[in-house]
N, C-alpha and C positions, 0 to 999 in steps of 0.2 A: 573687549568685543572683537578685537582683530584675531585673537586666538581662537575664539569660538567660531569666527567665520572661516578661518584657515582650516579648522578641524571639520567643520560642515563640509567644505570643499573636498578635503581628502576622504571623508566617509560618504560622499555622494549624498548629503542631505539626510542621512539616517541618524535619528536622534540618539539612539541607544549606543551605536558604535561611537558616535562623537562624545557622548559622555564618558565612555570607556576610555578613549584616547585621551581625554583631558582629566583623567582620574577623578571624576566628579559624578553626581547623580544626573539621572534623566530630568528630575524635577528643576534642577539648576539650568540645565540647557533649555529645557521648556520655558523657564522663567525669563531667560535672555530673549528668547524667541517672541514671547508675548510683550516684553517691554521695549524692543527695538524692532519696528516694522520693517526696517531695511534689511535686518538680519533674518526675519521670517521670509521676505521675499527672496533673499539669497538661498535659503534652505529649499524653498519651494522650486527655485530655479535649478538647483542641484539635482533634486529629486526628479523634476521634468526632464532634465537631459538624460538621466538613466533610462526613464521610461521610453524616451525618443529612440535612444540607442538600442533598447530591446526590441522595439517595434521594427526598427530597420533591420535587425538580424532576422526577425521573423518574416519580413518581406522578402529579404534575400533568399531564405530557405524556401519560402513559397514559389518564387521565381524559378529556383532550381527544381521544383516539382516534388518537394518532400511532402509525402501524404499528410503527415501530421500538421505540418505549417499550413497547408491549403485548407484542410478541415477547420483548423482553428480559426483562420481568417473568415471562412464562410459562416461559420457559427457565430462569431463575435463581431465582425466587421461588416458583414453583408446581410444583416438581419432585414434591412429595409427591402431587400431584393428577394426575400422569402427563404433564406437559408437559416431555418430554425429547427430545433429538434421537437419532435412531437412525440406524445404518448399515445399509443393505441390500446383500447381496452377491448378485450373480446370475451365472450361467453361461450363456454362449452355446450350450453343447453340453447335450445332454439327459443329464447326468451328476450324480452325486451330489456335493454340496459338503460338505465337512468343514472345520470351523474349530477350531483348537486354542486353547484359552485357558489361559495359565499364570499362576498366582497365586504372587507371592514370599512365602515364609514369613516374612521380615523385610524392613523397608524398607531398600533399598540401590540404588545406581545400576546395578550390573550384576546381573543374575540370579544367585542363588546357585546352587551345585552341586545342591542339593536343592530342588526347587520342586514344588508341588502342581499336578497337571495335570488337566484335565477336557476331554473331547472332546465336542463338541456336534454332533449329527447335523442337517443341514438339507436340505431339498428343493431341487433345482435349480429355478430359475425362468427361463422364457424370456423374453428382452428384445427388444422390438421395435426393429429398426434405425431 
């Protein structure tokens, strides 16, 4: 178990790289993770540390004013402030545009037979060519 823990640390909690380093299969590493809760916690801590380091690098770039970093932060970390992408639909004709939104009643890949539907009425907007 100590070897697996050391390999997880060296590979930042990434299971496939840990297996490669140990010359074993990912199923073997995953088996260790499922059998030893402390090992799983260590793997999650290693992966979490990488995420924190990546976030810190992102914050540093945003503070420098890098447009890509600022945009990424606003789109993904400031949604509650209204920074979300939206899609606008326009009609080239002076006609009403109707959009139908369907919400699945349960998570599934295909829409179930019974879905909740809502029709949203929207004004047609002319688009300049």
